[in-house]
FIDO-295054 format. One record per residue (C-alpha): residue in one letter; y, x, z. Coordinates in Angstrom, 1 decimal, padded with zeros to 4 digits. Layout:
REM FIDO-295054
A, Y, X, Z
...
END
This chain:
REM FIDO-295054
M, -082.5, 047.4, -011.1
Q, -080.4, 047.2, -008.0
T, -076.7, 047.0, -008.6
Q, -074.8, 049.7, -006.8
P, -071.9, 048.4, -004.5
K, -068.3, 049.1, -005.7
I, -065.5, 050.2, -003.4
N, -061.8, 049.7, -004.4
L, -059.1, 051.5, -002.5
E, -055.3, 051.9, -002.9
T, -053.8, 055.1, -001.7
F, -051.5, 057.9, -002.6
H, -052.0, 061.2, -004.5
L, -049.7, 064.1, -004.3
R, -048.4, 065.7, -007.4
E, -047.8, 069.5, -007.6
N, -044.1, 068.9, -006.8
G, -045.1, 067.1, -003.6
T, -044.2, 063.5, -004.8
R, -046.5, 060.7, -003.8
V, -048.1, 058.6, -006.5
P, -049.6, 055.3, -005.8
V, -053.2, 055.1, -007.2
E, -056.0, 052.6, -007.2
I, -059.4, 054.2, -006.7
H, -062.6, 052.5, -007.9
S, -065.7, 054.1, -006.3
R, -069.4, 053.5, -006.8
A, -072.7, 055.4, -006.4
I, -074.4, 056.6, -009.6
S, -077.3, 059.0, -010.6
Y, -076.1, 062.1, -012.4
R, -078.7, 064.7, -013.6
G, -081.2, 063.4, -011.2
K, -078.9, 063.4, -008.2
K, -077.1, 060.6, -006.4
V, -073.4, 061.1, -006.7
I, -070.2, 059.0, -006.1
L, -068.1, 058.3, -009.2
N, -064.4, 058.0, -008.3
V, -061.9, 056.7, -010.9
A, -058.3, 057.0, -010.0
R, -055.6, 055.0, -011.8
D, -051.9, 055.4, -011.5
I, -050.5, 051.9, -010.4
S, -046.8, 052.9, -010.0
K, -045.7, 050.4, -012.6
R, -047.8, 047.6, -011.2
I, -046.5, 048.3, -007.7
E, -042.9, 048.2, -009.1
A, -043.6, 044.9, -010.9
E, -045.1, 043.3, -007.9
K, -042.2, 044.4, -005.8
A, -039.8, 043.0, -008.3
L, -041.8, 039.8, -008.4
R, -041.7, 039.5, -004.6
E, -038.0, 040.2, -004.5
S, -037.4, 037.6, -007.3
E, -039.5, 035.1, -005.3
E, -037.6, 035.8, -002.1
R, -034.3, 035.4, -004.0
Y, -035.5, 032.2, -005.5
R, -036.7, 030.9, -002.1
S, -033.4, 031.9, -000.5
V, -031.4, 030.2, -003.2
V, -033.5, 027.0, -002.9
E, -033.5, 027.0, 000.9
N, -029.8, 027.6, 001.2
S, -028.7, 025.4, -001.7
Q, -025.9, 022.9, -001.0
D, -028.0, 020.4, -002.9
G, -031.4, 019.0, -002.1
I, -034.2, 020.5, -004.2
V, -037.4, 018.5, -004.7
I, -040.4, 019.3, -006.9
L, -042.5, 016.2, -008.0
N, -045.8, 015.9, -009.7
D, -046.5, 013.5, -012.7
A, -047.0, 010.7, -010.2
L, -043.6, 011.3, -008.7
K, -045.0, 012.4, -005.4
I, -043.1, 015.1, -003.5
L, -044.8, 018.6, -003.7
Y, -041.9, 020.5, -002.1
A, -038.6, 019.6, -000.6
N, -036.0, 022.1, 000.8
E, -034.1, 021.8, 004.1
R, -031.0, 020.3, 002.4
F, -033.0, 017.3, 001.1
S, -034.2, 016.7, 004.6
E, -030.6, 016.7, 005.8
I, -029.5, 014.3, 003.1
S, -032.4, 011.9, 003.6
G, -032.5, 012.3, 007.4
H, -036.3, 012.7, 007.2
P, -038.3, 015.8, 008.5
R, -039.6, 018.5, 006.2
E, -043.2, 017.2, 006.5
I, -042.7, 014.8, 003.6
E, -045.0, 016.5, 001.0
G, -047.2, 013.9, -000.6
S, -044.7, 011.1, -000.1
D, -043.5, 008.9, -002.9
F, -040.0, 009.9, -003.9
A, -039.1, 006.3, -004.5
K, -039.5, 005.4, -000.9
F, -036.3, 007.3, -000.1
L, -034.3, 005.2, -002.5
E, -032.4, 002.0, -002.0
P, -034.9, -000.7, -003.2
T, -032.7, -002.2, -005.9
E, -032.4, 001.3, -007.6
R, -036.0, 002.4, -007.5
D, -037.0, 001.1, -010.9
N, -034.0, 002.6, -012.6
I, -034.7, 006.1, -011.1
E, -038.4, 006.0, -011.8
A, -037.6, 005.1, -015.5
H, -035.2, 008.0, -015.6
F, -038.0, 010.4, -014.4
Q, -040.4, 008.9, -016.9
K, -038.0, 009.7, -019.7
I, -037.8, 013.3, -018.5
Q, -041.6, 013.5, -018.5
K, -041.6, 012.4, -022.1
G, -039.1, 015.1, -023.0
E, -036.4, 012.6, -024.0
K, -032.8, 013.9, -024.0
L, -030.6, 012.3, -021.4
D, -026.8, 012.2, -021.6
S, -026.0, 012.0, -017.9
A, -027.4, 012.3, -014.4
P, -027.8, 009.0, -012.7
T, -026.3, 008.2, -009.3
C, -028.1, 006.2, -006.6
I, -028.3, 005.5, -002.9
I, -030.7, 007.6, -000.6
L, -031.6, 005.7, 002.5
R, -031.6, 007.8, 005.7
D, -034.0, 007.1, 008.5
T, -031.2, 005.4, 010.4
G, -030.7, 002.9, 007.5
E, -027.4, 004.6, 006.4
G, -027.0, 005.0, 002.7
R, -025.9, 008.3, 001.1
S, -024.6, 008.3, -002.5
V, -026.3, 011.0, -004.6
K, -026.4, 012.3, -008.1
I, -029.9, 013.3, -009.5
S, -030.3, 016.0, -012.1
A, -033.9, 016.8, -013.1
S, -035.9, 018.7, -015.7
R, -039.6, 019.3, -016.3
F, -041.5, 022.6, -016.2
K, -045.1, 024.0, -016.2
D, -046.5, 025.9, -013.3
S, -048.8, 028.9, -013.5
S, -051.7, 026.5, -014.1
E, -050.0, 024.8, -016.9
N, -049.5, 021.6, -014.9
E, -046.4, 019.5, -015.7
K, -044.0, 019.1, -012.8
I, -040.4, 017.9, -012.3
V, -037.8, 019.8, -010.4
S, -034.9, 017.6, -009.2
Q, -031.5, 018.6, -007.8
I, -030.1, 016.0, -005.4
S, -026.3, 016.3, -004.9
D, -024.7, 014.4, -002.1
I, -021.5, 012.9, -003.5
T, -020.8, 010.4, -000.6
D, -017.7, 012.2, 000.6
Q, -016.5, 012.9, -002.9
L, -016.7, 009.2, -003.8
R, -014.9, 008.2, -000.6
A, -012.1, 010.6, -001.3
Q, -011.9, 009.3, -004.9
S, -011.8, 005.8, -003.6
E, -009.1, 006.6, -001.1
K, -007.1, 008.3, -003.9
Q, -007.4, 005.3, -006.1
H, -006.4, 003.1, -003.2
L, -003.3, 005.2, -002.6
E, -002.4, 005.2, -006.3
A, -002.9, 001.5, -006.4
Q, -000.6, 001.0, -003.4
L, 002.0, 003.3, -005.0
M, 001.9, 001.4, -008.3
H, 002.1, -001.9, -006.4
A, 005.1, -000.7, -004.4
Q, 006.9, 000.5, -007.6
K, 006.1, -002.8, -009.3
M, 007.4, -004.8, -006.4
E, 010.6, -002.6, -006.3
A, 011.2, -003.3, -009.9
I, 010.6, -007.1, -009.5
G, 012.9, -006.9, -006.4
T, 015.7, -005.4, -008.4
L, 015.4, -008.1, -011.0
A, 015.2, -010.8, -008.3
G, 018.3, -009.4, -006.6
G, 020.2, -009.4, -009.8
I, 019.3, -013.0, -010.6
A, 020.3, -014.1, -007.0
H, 023.6, -012.3, -007.3
D, 024.5, -013.9, -010.6
F, 023.4, -017.3, -009.4
N, 025.5, -017.0, -006.3
N, 028.5, -016.3, -008.5
I, 027.8, -019.6, -010.3
L, 027.3, -021.4, -007.0
M, 030.6, -019.9, -005.9
G, 032.4, -021.8, -008.7
I, 030.8, -025.1, -007.8
Q, 031.3, -024.7, -004.0
G, 034.9, -023.6, -004.5
Y, 035.9, -026.6, -006.5
L, 034.0, -028.9, -004.2
S, 036.0, -027.5, -001.3
L, 039.2, -028.2, -003.2
M, 038.0, -031.7, -004.1
R, 037.2, -032.4, -000.4
L, 040.7, -031.4, 000.6
G, 042.2, -033.6, -002.1
N, 039.9, -036.5, -001.2
E, 040.9, -036.3, 002.5
S, 044.6, -036.5, 001.6
E, 044.0, -039.8, -000.3
D, 044.3, -042.4, 002.5
S, 043.9, -045.3, 000.1
Q, 040.5, -044.0, -001.1
D, 037.4, -045.1, 000.7
D, 034.9, -042.5, 001.7
Q, 032.6, -043.0, -001.3
Y, 033.8, -039.9, -003.1
G, 033.5, -037.9, 000.1
K, 029.8, -038.9, 000.3
Y, 029.3, -037.7, -003.3
I, 031.0, -034.4, -002.6
K, 028.9, -033.9, 000.6
G, 025.8, -034.6, -001.5
I, 026.7, -032.0, -004.0
E, 027.6, -029.5, -001.3
D, 024.1, -030.1, 000.3
N, 022.5, -029.3, -003.0
V, 024.6, -026.2, -003.4
M, 023.5, -025.0, 000.0
S, 019.9, -025.7, -001.0
A, 020.4, -023.5, -004.0
A, 022.1, -020.9, -001.9
N, 019.1, -020.9, 000.5
L, 016.8, -020.4, -002.5
T, 018.8, -017.3, -003.6
E, 018.7, -016.1, 000.0
Q, 014.9, -016.0, -000.3
L, 015.2, -014.0, -003.5
L, 017.6, -011.6, -001.8
G, 015.2, -011.3, 001.1
F, 012.4, -010.3, -001.3
A, 014.8, -007.9, -003.0
R, 015.7, -006.4, 000.4
K, 019.3, -007.3, 000.0
G, 019.4, -010.1, 002.6
K, 021.5, -010.4, 005.7
Y, 019.8, -009.3, 008.9
T, 021.1, -009.6, 012.5
L, 018.8, -007.3, 014.5
R, 018.1, -008.0, 018.1
L, 015.6, -006.7, 020.6
T, 012.8, -009.2, 021.1
C, 009.2, -009.7, 022.1
L, 007.1, -010.5, 019.0
N, 004.8, -012.7, 021.2
D, 007.7, -014.9, 022.0
I, 008.6, -015.4, 018.3
I, 005.0, -016.2, 017.5
E, 004.9, -018.8, 020.3
K, 008.0, -020.5, 019.2
S, 006.9, -020.6, 015.5
T, 003.4, -021.8, 016.3
R, 004.7, -024.7, 018.6
M, 006.9, -025.9, 015.7
F, 004.2, -025.6, 013.1
M, 001.2, -027.0, 015.0
R, 003.0, -030.2, 016.0
T, 002.1, -031.7, 012.5
K, -001.1, -029.7, 011.7
K, -003.6, -031.2, 014.1
E, -006.5, -030.4, 011.7
I, -006.1, -026.7, 012.4
T, -007.5, -025.1, 015.5
L, -005.3, -022.2, 016.8
H, -006.8, -019.1, 018.4
K, -004.3, -016.7, 020.1
R, -004.9, -013.2, 021.4
Y, -001.8, -011.5, 022.5
Q, -001.4, -008.0, 024.0
E, 000.3, -008.5, 027.4
D, 002.3, -005.3, 027.5
I, 003.4, -005.6, 023.9
W, 006.1, -003.2, 022.8
N, 009.6, -004.6, 021.9
V, 010.7, -004.8, 018.3
E, 014.2, -004.9, 016.9
V, 014.3, -007.7, 014.3
D, 016.2, -010.6, 012.9
Q, 014.4, -013.4, 014.8
G, 015.2, -016.1, 012.2
Q, 013.9, -014.0, 009.4
I, 010.6, -013.1, 011.2
E, 010.1, -016.8, 012.0
Q, 010.5, -017.5, 008.3
V, 007.8, -014.9, 007.6
L, 005.5, -016.5, 010.1
I, 006.0, -020.0, 008.9
N, 005.3, -018.9, 005.3
L, 002.1, -017.3, 006.5
Y, 001.0, -020.4, 008.4
L, 001.8, -022.6, 005.4
N, -000.3, -020.3, 003.2
A, -003.2, -020.6, 005.6
W, -002.8, -024.4, 005.8
H, -003.0, -024.7, 002.0
A, -006.1, -022.5, 002.0
M, -007.8, -024.9, 004.5
P, -007.4, -028.4, 003.0
D, -010.1, -029.8, 005.2
G, -008.9, -028.1, 008.3
G, -010.1, -024.8, 009.9
D, -009.3, -022.0, 012.3
L, -006.2, -019.9, 012.5
Y, -006.4, -016.7, 014.5
L, -003.3, -014.8, 015.7
Q, -003.5, -011.4, 017.4
T, -001.0, -008.8, 018.4
E, -001.5, -005.3, 019.6
N, 000.2, -002.0, 020.0
V, -000.9, 000.7, 017.5
V, 000.1, 004.2, 016.6
L, 000.2, 004.9, 012.8
S, 000.0, 008.4, 011.4
D, 002.4, 009.7, 008.7
T, -000.5, 009.9, 006.3
H, -001.3, 006.2, 006.8
C, 002.4, 005.2, 006.4
E, 003.3, 007.4, 003.5
P, 002.2, 005.0, 000.7
F, 004.4, 002.3, 002.3
E, 007.5, 004.6, 002.4
V, 007.9, 004.3, 006.2
S, 007.5, 006.9, 009.0
G, 004.5, 007.2, 011.3
G, 004.9, 006.3, 015.0
N, 004.6, 003.3, 017.4
Y, 004.2, -000.1, 015.7
V, 003.5, -003.6, 016.8
K, 000.6, -005.1, 014.8
L, 000.3, -008.8, 014.0
S, -002.8, -010.3, 012.3
V, -002.8, -013.8, 010.9
T, -006.3, -014.8, 009.8
D, -007.5, -018.1, 008.4
S, -011.0, -019.5, 007.7
G, -009.9, -020.8, 004.3
I, -011.1, -020.5, 000.7
G, -009.9, -016.9, 000.3
M, -008.5, -015.2, -002.8
D, -009.9, -013.2, -005.8
K, -008.7, -009.7, -006.6
D, -006.3, -010.9, -009.3
T, -004.6, -013.2, -006.9
I, -004.4, -010.6, -004.2
G, -002.7, -008.2, -006.7
R, 000.1, -010.8, -007.4
I, 000.4, -012.6, -004.0
F, 003.8, -011.1, -003.1
E, 005.4, -011.5, -006.6
P, 008.3, -014.0, -006.7
F, 007.5, -017.3, -008.4
F, 003.8, -016.6, -008.4
T, 001.9, -019.5, -006.9
T, -001.6, -021.0, -007.0
K, -000.3, -024.4, -006.0
E, 000.2, -027.3, -008.4
I, 003.5, -027.7, -010.2
G, 006.1, -029.1, -007.9
K, 004.3, -028.1, -004.7
G, 005.6, -024.6, -004.3
T, 008.3, -022.3, -005.6
G, 006.2, -019.1, -005.2
L, 008.9, -017.5, -003.0
G, 007.4, -017.8, 000.4
L, 005.2, -014.7, 000.5
A, 007.6, -012.9, -001.8
S, 010.4, -013.3, 000.7
A, 008.0, -012.4, 003.5
Y, 007.2, -009.2, 001.7
G, 010.9, -008.3, 001.3
I, 011.8, -009.2, 004.9
I, 009.1, -007.0, 006.4
K, 010.0, -004.1, 004.1
N, 013.6, -004.5, 005.0
H, 012.6, -004.2, 008.7
K, 010.9, -000.9, 007.7
G, 007.6, -002.5, 008.3
I, 004.3, -002.9, 006.5
I, 002.6, -006.1, 005.3
R, -000.9, -006.1, 003.8
V, -003.4, -008.7, 002.8
Y, -007.2, -008.7, 003.0
S, -009.2, -011.5, 001.4
E, -012.5, -012.5, -000.2
Q, -013.3, -015.7, -001.9
G, -015.1, -018.1, 000.5
H, -014.4, -015.8, 003.5
G, -010.8, -016.5, 004.4
T, -007.7, -014.3, 004.4
T, -006.0, -011.9, 006.8
F, -002.4, -010.9, 006.6
V, -001.5, -007.8, 008.7
I, 002.1, -007.0, 009.6
Y, 003.2, -003.8, 011.3
L, 006.8, -003.7, 012.8
P, 008.2, -000.5, 014.2
A, 008.4, -000.6, 018.0
S, 011.9, -000.2, 019.5
E, 013.6, 001.0, 022.7
A, 017.0, -000.5, 021.8
K, 018.9, -002.7, 024.3
E, 019.8, -006.3, 023.8
T, 023.2, -007.3, 022.5
D, 025.1, -010.6, 023.2
E, 025.6, -013.2, 020.5
C, 029.1, -014.3, 019.5
Q, 030.5, -017.6, 018.5
T, 032.5, -018.2, 015.3
D, 035.5, -020.3, 014.6
V, 035.1, -022.8, 011.7
S, 038.5, -024.5, 011.7
L, 040.7, -024.4, 008.6
L, 043.4, -021.7, 009.0
K, 046.3, -021.1, 006.6
G, 048.6, -018.2, 005.9
T, 051.4, -016.9, 003.7
E, 050.5, -013.3, 003.0
N, 050.1, -011.6, -000.4
I, 046.5, -011.1, -001.5
L, 045.1, -009.0, -004.4
L, 042.0, -010.7, -005.7
V, 039.6, -008.4, -007.6
D, 036.6, -009.8, -009.5
D, 035.2, -009.2, -013.0
E, 033.7, -012.7, -013.3
E, 036.1, -015.2, -014.7
G, 034.6, -018.3, -013.0
P, 034.6, -017.0, -009.4
I, 038.1, -015.4, -009.7
Q, 039.7, -018.6, -010.9
V, 038.3, -020.8, -008.2
E, 038.9, -018.3, -005.5
K, 042.5, -018.0, -006.6
L, 042.9, -021.8, -006.3
M, 041.3, -021.8, -002.9
L, 043.7, -019.0, -001.7
K, 046.7, -020.8, -003.0
E, 045.5, -024.0, -001.3
L, 045.5, -022.0, 001.9
G, 049.1, -021.0, 001.4
Y, 048.6, -017.4, 000.2
K, 050.4, -015.7, -002.7
V, 047.8, -014.3, -005.1
M, 047.6, -011.5, -007.7
T, 044.4, -011.1, -009.7
A, 042.6, -008.1, -011.2
G, 039.6, -008.2, -013.5
S, 038.4, -004.7, -012.9
G, 038.5, -001.9, -010.3
R, 040.8, 000.2, -012.5
E, 043.3, -002.8, -013.0
A, 043.2, -003.3, -009.2
I, 044.2, 000.3, -008.6
D, 047.2, 000.0, -011.0
I, 048.4, -003.3, -009.5
Y, 048.0, -002.1, -006.0
T, 049.9, 001.1, -006.8
E, 052.8, -000.9, -008.1
N, 052.8, -003.4, -005.2
I, 051.7, -001.2, -002.3
D, 054.5, -002.5, -000.1
T, 053.8, -006.2, -000.6
V, 050.0, -006.5, -000.8
D, 048.7, -007.5, 002.6
L, 045.0, -007.7, 001.8
V, 042.7, -006.8, -001.1
A, 039.7, -009.2, -001.6
L, 037.3, -006.8, -003.4
D, 034.1, -007.8, -005.3
M, 031.3, -005.3, -004.7
I, 029.5, -005.5, -008.0
M, 031.6, -004.7, -011.1
P, 031.0, -002.6, -014.2
E, 032.4, 000.9, -014.7
M, 034.2, 001.1, -011.4
N, 032.3, -000.7, -008.7
G, 033.6, -001.9, -005.3
R, 032.8, 001.3, -003.4
A, 034.6, 003.5, -006.0
T, 037.6, 001.1, -006.0
Y, 037.8, 001.1, -002.2
E, 037.7, 004.8, -002.0
E, 040.6, 005.1, -004.5
L, 042.6, 002.4, -002.6
K, 041.9, 004.4, 000.6
N, 043.3, 007.5, -001.0
I, 046.5, 005.6, -002.0
N, 046.9, 004.0, 001.4
P, 044.7, 004.9, 004.3
D, 045.7, 001.7, 006.1
V, 044.8, -000.6, 003.3
R, 043.1, -003.9, 004.4
V, 040.1, -004.7, 002.3
L, 037.8, -007.8, 002.5
L, 034.5, -007.2, 000.7
V, 033.1, -010.1, -001.4
S, 029.6, -010.1, -002.9
G, 026.9, -012.4, -004.3
Y, 024.5, -010.1, -002.3
S, 024.2, -010.6, 001.5
L, 025.2, -008.0, 004.0
N, 023.2, -004.9, 003.0
R, 023.2, -001.1, 003.4
Q, 026.0, -000.5, 000.8
V, 028.3, -003.1, 002.5
E, 027.5, -001.7, 005.9
E, 028.5, 001.8, 004.8
L, 031.8, 000.5, 003.5
L, 032.4, -001.4, 006.7
D, 031.8, 001.9, 008.6
L, 034.3, 003.6, 006.3
G, 037.0, 001.2, 007.3
C, 036.7, -002.1, 005.3
K, 037.9, -004.9, 007.5
G, 035.4, -007.7, 006.7
F, 032.7, -009.1, 004.5
I, 032.1, -012.6, 003.0
Q, 029.1, -013.7, 000.9
K, 029.3, -016.0, -002.1
P, 029.0, -018.9, -002.2
F, 031.5, -019.8, 000.6
D, 033.6, -022.8, 001.3
I, 037.4, -022.9, 002.0
I, 036.9, -023.2, 005.7
E, 034.8, -020.1, 005.9
L, 037.2, -018.2, 003.7
S, 040.2, -019.3, 005.8
R, 038.6, -018.0, 009.0
I, 037.6, -014.6, 007.6
L, 041.0, -014.1, 006.1
R, 042.9, -014.6, 009.3
S, 040.4, -012.4, 011.1
V, 041.1, -009.5, 008.7
L, 044.8, -010.0, 008.5
E, 045.3, -010.4, 012.2
G, 043.0, -007.4, 012.9
E, 040.4, -009.2, 015.0
END
C-alpha cells in the first residue's frame, strides 16, 4: 500500500470577532466513501508560538548579556577545550575570536597551568570550592594580565557535561591596591621616622646641655691655666684634648639634630653638579678600587641648600656604597631636572613642582626588605660593632627632609642599591658670606640668665662673671618675668633658654616683650637654629647661641647683642 504524502503548513485563521489565530495544518490525501479527499487537521499553536518567542527573547537576552559582559565568558568541554568564548575574553587574552577548539591552558602563564587545570578537575567532580583562583593570562604580545577565574559545571540539551567560566580582569585593581599599600607604607614610614626624629632631637638637646657644662668649665680652666705663668703647657694640652672630645660629641649630636630636622642650615643658591664634583674629588682620592661614572644634566636648575650639609649627605651615600662593594665596583651618579606632581609628592609632605633629581647607584651586594625598611633609622647599622654609628643615613634623611626634599632607596640583594634624592629647584639670588670675630670680649652690663637646668645655668653664670658681667639667674620662665619686672631699669640683656617646662622660651619672650618692647634677648638652646628660633628672631630677639659653646663664642655674641650689631 502506497503511503500518501503529508503536507504541514502554518498559517492564520480568523475568528468570528476578526482576530487572527496561528494554526498548524496537517494535510494528507485519504479515501473516504470510495472517493479521494484531502484530510486537513488544524491545531491552534498560539501557546507554542508564544513559548518559542519567549525562548528566542530569552536566548537573545542571554546572548546580549554574555557578549556585553565586562568579564570574559568561556565554555569548556570535559577535555578543557574552548567551545565558546565571548568578545571580552578575546580582549583580555589579546587573541582573535576564532579560538574554539583551543586548549584553555595555552592562554595561561606556564607555571600556573597545572594549578588551574586541577581547579577545573575539582569542578568536574562536583567538589565544593571556597574561593576563585587568580592567575596570569598571557596576551599575544607576551604581556601578562591578572585574572580571577570563577567556574561551574552544567549539562547542555544533550546531557553533555560542560564548564562555564567567568574570567575577571583584575590587573588594574591589583595595581591600584598595590599603589594604595605603597602609599600607606610610605605614610607609616614617615610617621615612624617623625617619632624617631622627635626622640633623637630630645636626646641631642639633653646631651648638649651636659656638654655645655663640660665645655663651660673647660673654658674657665683654660683661662685659669693661661694666667699661671709658672705652669708648663701640659695642663693646656689636657684641656685641649678634652675640648676636642667635647666637639666630637657635639658633632655627633649635630647629626642627631640633622636627622630630627632641628639642625642649623645656611641656605645658599648653588649648582648641585658643583657640590657633587667637589664631594667626589675628595672621596675618590682614597677609593681607587671604585670606578666612577658621571652623567650630569648640563642646564641643571639651581637649588637653595646648605652646601656643607648636602656634602655630608653625599659623603654618607658614597661611604654606604663603598661598604656595599668590599671588592670594588661601579658607582653611578646622575642628575636631571624633573617635574613632580602633587600626587607624587603628597606622601612625602612636600609640594609638587620643579625638582633636581640626583641618583647614586652602586653595584654592591644590595639589601633585603627588612634592611630597606630600617635604613634611615638612627643607630641602625649592618656594619660590625665599632665600624659605624648608624647615624650617616639617618642624618642624610633628616637633612634632605629639612631642605623640603625627598630621599628614597631602591635595592635588591645581589643587584646593588640606588638612592634617589629630589631637591626643590630655586630661583633665589646668591648672598655674600660674612666673617665672624672670635676674640675674647668683656663687658660690665647686667644680665638675667634664664635656664631650668641646674648644670648649664651654674657654669654659664661663672662664664659670664669671668667676662665681667653682673649676673642674676632664674630657674623658670615665670621666675624670669618676676625678676625682670622688679629690675627692668637695670637688666641690660636676658639670656633665655628655649626649652623649659610650663612656660617655654617663646612664651617667656612674649611676656617680656609686653613688659618692655625694647628688651634685649639672647636665645640659648641645645637645639641648633631652627624654625622656632627663626620665628623669635623675626619677632625681635637680638641673637642666638647653641649649646655647647665656649667662653670666646659667648663673649662675641654678647657684645654683638649689647652693642646692637
